C-alpha positions, 0 to 999 in steps of 0.5 A: 393723133387722128383716132380710129376710123369706125369702119374697117378699110377694105383690102382693095382700098388700102394704098399699094406700096411698102409698109412697116410695122410699128413695134411699140404699137403692136402685140404678138400673143399666143395661147397653148394647152398646158399639162392637159388641163389649163390654157396658157396665154403669152406674149412675144415682143415684136422687133420689126416687120414689113409688108408690101401691097400691090395694086387692088390690095394684094399682099405680096409679102410680109415678115415679122421678127419676134424677140424670143428671149423676152417671151412672157407667159406670166410665169417666170419659171415657165418662161425660163423653161421655154428658153432652154435648148430642147424648146426654143433654144433662145441662147442660140436662136433669139429671134423668131421670124415669120414670113408670108405671102403672096396672099389670096383674098379671104372673106374679110382680108387676106389668107397667107401661106407663111413660114415660121422660123425658130430654134434653127427649124422652119414650119409652115402655117396658114394665116388670116389677116384682117384690116381693122381700122385706119389710125394715126396715118397707118392701118391696124391689122389683126393676124391669126393662125394656128402653129403646129409646133411639131415641125419645129422639132421641140423635144417636149411631149405634147401632154406637157405643152400642147402641140398647137399654138393659137396665134393672135397678132395685132399690128399697126403698119405705117406706109414707108415714104 
C-alpha cells in the first residue's frame, strides 16, 4: 500500500489509456429534498465502471453501473418505496448506467456531458470530475453533478421527492494493463 499523494494530480499528468473502477473502494451518494422540509442522503452501490483517457489528460469516455436494487437511504420503508414501478422500478430495471464523455478541461478537472439511464428512460446531466489523489497504483476522482429526475418520468410529485438530486461520487480507478 503506497498511501496517498498529498498533492492532487493534474489532468495532463495522468497517463493515457484504459482505467477501471474498483467498486469496493468507491462510493456513489446523493442528496434530495424530501417532503419539502428535510434532506435525504443515500448511497447506491457501484457495480462496475471504466474510463478512457487520451493524451494530455482528455477523458474520451467513462461509464459507471450502479445497483439500484441496493439503494440505501437509512430508511428501509423509503428504500422499498423507491424500488416501486412508479419510481425506480428496480424489478424491471435493476441497474442505473451513467455514460459520459468526451470531456472538456475544467478549472480543476473535467467537465462532462453525461446520460443517466434508469427505469427504462434516459436523461442528460453535466458532471464535474476532479482528480483528488494518486494512491495504491490508481487515481481517486470525485464526480459531482445535479440530476433533474423529471427526465426519467417518475410518477411522484416533486413536493414528495425533490425534482433535483445532487450526486457525489468517489471513484478509485486503476489502470488496465
